[in-house]
C-alpha positions as CSV (number, residue, x, y, z in Angstrom):
1,M,-3.9,-6.1,-6.4
2,T,-4.5,-8.4,-9.2
3,E,-2.5,-11.6,-9.6
4,G,-2.1,-14.3,-12.2
5,P,-1.2,-15.5,-15.6
6,S,-2.3,-14.0,-18.9
7,L,-2.7,-16.0,-22.2
8,L,0.2,-18.4,-21.6
9,T,0.2,-22.0,-20.8
10,V,2.8,-22.2,-18.1
11,P,3.1,-25.3,-15.8
12,S,1.4,-24.5,-12.6
13,A,4.6,-25.3,-10.5
14,T,6.6,-22.9,-12.7
15,L,3.9,-20.2,-12.5
16,Q,3.8,-20.6,-8.7
17,R,7.5,-20.1,-8.4
18,I,7.5,-17.1,-10.7
19,T,4.7,-15.7,-8.6
20,E,6.5,-16.1,-5.5
21,V,9.6,-14.2,-6.9
22,L,7.2,-11.4,-7.8
23,G,5.7,-11.5,-4.4
24,T,9.1,-11.1,-2.8
25,L,9.7,-8.0,-4.8
26,K,6.2,-6.7,-4.1
27,R,6.9,-7.0,-0.3
28,L,9.9,-4.6,-0.5
29,P,9.2,-1.1,1.0
30,G,8.0,1.3,-1.7
31,V,7.2,-1.4,-4.3
32,E,3.7,-1.1,-5.8
33,G,3.7,-4.1,-8.2
34,A,5.7,-6.5,-10.3
35,A,5.3,-8.4,-13.5
36,L,7.0,-10.8,-15.7
37,A,6.2,-10.7,-19.4
38,R,7.6,-12.1,-22.6
39,R,9.6,-9.9,-25.0
40,D,6.7,-10.1,-27.5
41,G,4.5,-8.3,-24.9
42,V,2.5,-11.3,-23.5
43,M,2.1,-11.3,-19.7
44,V,3.4,-14.4,-17.9
45,S,2.6,-13.5,-14.3
46,Q,1.8,-10.4,-12.4
47,I,1.1,-8.8,-9.1
48,L,-0.1,-5.2,-10.1
49,P,-2.2,-2.6,-8.7
50,R,-5.8,-2.7,-9.8
51,T,-5.4,0.5,-11.8
52,S,-2.8,-1.2,-14.0
53,D,-3.8,-3.1,-17.0
54,P,-1.6,-6.2,-17.1
55,R,-1.7,-6.4,-21.0
56,R,-0.6,-2.8,-21.3
57,V,2.1,-3.2,-18.7
58,A,3.4,-6.3,-20.6
59,S,3.5,-4.6,-24.0
60,I,4.8,-1.3,-22.8
61,S,7.7,-3.2,-20.8
62,A,8.6,-5.1,-23.9
63,G,8.8,-1.8,-25.8
64,L,10.8,-0.2,-23.2
65,V,13.6,-2.9,-23.2
66,G,13.6,-3.0,-27.0
67,T,13.9,0.7,-27.4
68,S,16.6,0.8,-24.7
69,D,18.6,-1.9,-26.5
70,L,18.3,0.1,-29.7
71,A,19.4,3.4,-28.1
72,A,22.4,1.7,-26.5
73,E,23.4,0.2,-29.8
74,E,23.0,3.5,-31.6
75,I,25.5,5.2,-29.3
76,G,27.9,2.4,-29.5
77,R,27.1,0.6,-26.1
78,R,26.3,-3.0,-25.6
79,E,22.6,-3.8,-24.9
80,A,20.9,-2.2,-21.9
81,S,20.5,-4.4,-18.8
82,H,17.6,-2.3,-17.4
83,T,15.5,0.8,-18.1
84,I,14.2,3.2,-15.5
85,V,11.3,5.5,-16.2
86,A,11.2,8.3,-13.5
87,T,7.8,9.8,-12.9
88,M,6.5,12.2,-10.2
89,E,4.6,9.2,-8.8
90,G,7.5,7.0,-8.6
91,D,9.8,4.9,-10.9
92,I,9.2,2.0,-13.2
93,V,12.1,-0.4,-13.8
94,A,12.2,-2.8,-16.7
95,R,14.8,-5.4,-16.7
96,K,15.6,-8.2,-19.1
97,V,15.4,-11.8,-17.8
98,G,17.4,-13.8,-20.3
99,E,16.6,-13.1,-24.1
100,E,12.8,-13.8,-23.9
101,H,11.4,-12.1,-20.8
102,V,11.1,-8.7,-19.1
103,L,10.7,-8.1,-15.3
104,T,9.0,-4.8,-14.6
105,V,8.7,-3.3,-11.1
106,I,6.6,-0.3,-10.3
107,L,7.8,2.0,-7.4
108,R,6.3,4.6,-5.2
109,P,8.4,7.7,-4.7
110,E,9.7,6.7,-1.2
111,A,11.2,3.5,-2.6
112,N,14.9,3.0,-2.1
113,L,16.0,2.7,-5.8
114,G,19.4,1.2,-5.1
115,L,18.1,-1.4,-2.7
116,V,15.2,-2.3,-5.2
117,L,17.6,-2.5,-8.1
118,L,19.8,-4.9,-6.1
119,H,16.7,-7.2,-5.4
120,I,15.6,-6.8,-9.0
121,G,19.1,-8.2,-10.1
122,R,18.7,-11.2,-7.8
123,A,15.1,-11.8,-8.8
124,S,16.2,-11.6,-12.6
125,E,18.8,-14.3,-12.0
126,E,16.3,-16.6,-10.0
127,L,13.7,-16.2,-12.8
128,K,16.3,-17.2,-15.4
129,L,16.8,-20.5,-13.5
130,I,13.0,-21.0,-13.1
131,L,12.4,-20.4,-16.8
132,N,15.4,-22.2,-18.1
133,P,16.1,-25.2,-15.7
134,R,19.1,-27.2,-16.7
């Protein structure tokens, strides 16, 4: 697993809290990796398998969320809350965190998708509070 920030200057305490949230997701059964990126495709923090390029994950995640919003709008729905890409090797879930960030979680086939989605929702709310303290 690789861990850490990308090109951003994020206060170390904030980055540590973000990485803790990602670590909590990573410890769920069947979760292979987790990442938080900006909607412009820049990685904030990640715990990904060594085979995953963090920059590519960030840019693809941003694209998934943007395309999902466009698709929802085109068929008369509100914006998408999350996107699931199902593959033979497991699922990829991309979920918006506020208006500026995307949380991406990579799953193995044996992951309990419902349980993971519940935790992703909680993590998304926690990350919103970390990124936008009031």
